[in-house]
C-alpha positions, -999 to 999 in steps of 0.1 A, spaced: 396 -500 -581 405 -487 -549 432 -511 -526 436 -500 -488 465 -491 -467 453 -508 -433 421 -527 -422 406 -535 -388 389 -567 -379 390 -601 -371 382 -632 -394 346 -630 -382 327 -625 -410 306 -597 -391 342 -579 -390 338 -542 -397 374 -528 -418 380 -494 -422 404 -486 -447 420 -459 -467 413 -458 -507 445 -454 -532 455 -459 -566 457 -499 -576 490 -491 -599 503 -467 -573 493 -495 -543 514 -526 -560 542 -501 -572 548 -494 -536 543 -521 -519 549 -546 -545 514 -565 -538 521 -573 -504 486 -568 -490 472 -576 -523 459 -612 -514 444 -599 -480 427 -572 -494 406 -595 -523 398 -620 -494 386 -595 -469 365 -579 -498 351 -618 -504 344 -631 -470 317 -604 -460 335 -580 -440 318 -547 -449 346 -518 -461 341 -483 -448 361 -458 -463 378 -427 -446 394 -394 -460 423 -399 -436 434 -430 -414 448 -417 -378 466 -453 -368 475 -483 -383 450 -509 -380 450 -550 -375 444 -569 -411 420 -598 -402 433 -634 -408 423 -645 -445 409 -676 -431 401 -690 -401 422 -697 -371 421 -736 -375 431 -731 -415 463 -742 -414 458 -774 -391 473 -798 -385 509 -778 -397 501 -746 -374 472 -753 -346 447 -729 -344 455 -717 -308 491 -706 -321 473 -687 -346 447 -670 -327 476 -660 -302 503 -649 -327 476 -628 -348 451 -611 -318 475 -610 -297 515 -605 -306 503 -587 -341 484 -565 -323 507 -555 -298 531 -548 -325 512 -522 -338 495 -505 -305 531 -492 -299 537 -486 -336 508 -465 -333 524 -446 -304 551 -431 -323 534 -422 -358 534 -389 -351 572 -392 -341 583 -400 -378 574 -383 -404 573 -408 -429 543 -426 -413 522 -394 -399 501 -409 -429 500 -446 -420 499 -462 -449 521 -497 -457 541 -482 -481 546 -451 -459 559 -481 -430 582 -492 -460 604 -467 -466 605 -455 -432 622 -492 -426 637 -484 -455 653 -448 -441 656 -460 -404 695 -450 -401 680 -410 -406 654 -411 -373 678 -395 -351 663 -404 -316 669 -435 -303 635 -445 -284 616 -435 -313 643 -456 -339 640 -485 -314 604 -486 -315 597 -485 -357 621 -513 -359 611 -536 -332 574 -527 -338 571 -514 -370 593 -544 -381 568 -569 -360 536 -552 -374 547 -551 -412 566 -583 -413 535 -604 -397 516 -587 -424 538 -609 -450 539 -641 -432 499 -643 -424 493 -636 -463 518 -657 -476 503 -687 -457 476 -711 -473 468 -748 -472 454 -738 -508 474 -718 -536 505 -739 -554 526 -761 -531 560 -752 -549 570 -722 -573 563 -720 -611 573 -696 -642 597 -671 -636 600 -673 -599 610 -714 -602 631 -704 -631 648 -674 -612 650 -699 -579 671 -725 -603 692 -699 -612 702 -685 -583 705 -716 -558 713 -744 -581 675 -761 -575 643 -753 -549 656 -782 -532 688 -765 -527 671 -730 -522 646 -748 -497 681 -763 -476 700 -731 -475 665 -711 -463 663 -742 -436 695 -733 -426 691 -695 -423 656 -708 -403 670 -734 -380 706 -717 -373 690 -684 -367 705 -675 -329 673 -669 -307 645 -646 -323 643 -637 -360 633 -643 -392 644 -665 -423 640 -644 -452 640 -646 -491 642 -610 -506 653 -595 -539 688 -576 -535 685 -540 -539 719 -534 -552 721 -567 -580 685 -573 -584 692 -610 -573 674 -630 -552 694 -643 -516 691 -657 -486 697 -648 -446 682 -648 -413 680 -618 -392 672 -610 -355 643 -602 -339 624 -582 -361 647 -570 -386 643 -576 -423 658 -569 -456 641 -534 -462 666 -526 -432 693 -531 -461 673 -517 -485 662 -551 -500 626 -565 -510 614 -590 -490 595 -618 -508 590 -646 -484 597 -646 -444 594 -673 -418 588 -664 -383 611 -683 -362 603 -665 -329 591 -693 -302 555 -677 -302 550 -690 -338 555 -726 -332 559 -732 -294 526 -745 -282 528 -778 -308 561 -778 -316 582 -769 -277 617 -764 -288 614 -785 -316 623 -755 -345 640 -778 -373 601 -794 -370 580 -761 -372 602 -750 -402 596 -783 -423 562 -782 -413 557 -747 -423 566 -754 -461 533 -776 -463 515 -739 -458 536 -719 -479 513 -701 -510 536 -698 -542 510 -680 -561 514 -651 -531 552 -653 -530 553 -651 -567 531 -616 -568 554 -603 -545 586 -609 -560 585 -592 -593 
């Protein structure tokens, strides 16, 4: 079965999706299953899939659900602007440097992960800034949109639940720590649950702007976007209210698939 590294289109059933075929095992190993549920949902919504021998740029994954699917927790207008405007803008600026960064000359998701992990090795400060801000923004939003749904598990179970309890004391204590990271993040940024690249343990912290645990050699598992564009239309300056509501649309089935 083939998986894809990039997709283009919208959340309409008539979308056309351009993709790069790759081996399933290689994809899941490299990307940790990051795109898996998006890709399955694209194939199940009637979208046509055309294969290209070589992709020339990153493309915009369609939302795996309608704009209003997360109501009343996240409103349709926010989702439309967030995905169609902000996510697209990160993609467009990232495509402006794909010929300047060796790792992403072949524009796949796993290559972008490699580029972000190795960002310290880029000598050109302008290219490094664009990769960090826009490559990071493109990547982070793929994870963010994928991990949300009003279906799926509302709490972790099995191995992930056990590990969260082991590391944080309980799921409630984990949520409290995550909430503090999200609400306490000064200015724009993200709260992340991630697997530490050195210890292999789960950890939580906030990151500014479009940074993620990838920049520190860790594996992102769950991210909450606390840029104002993610919530301001509905929640205004009430970030804690937005983060509390966001828990109602986290799909722990997707999160668990990333964790191991």
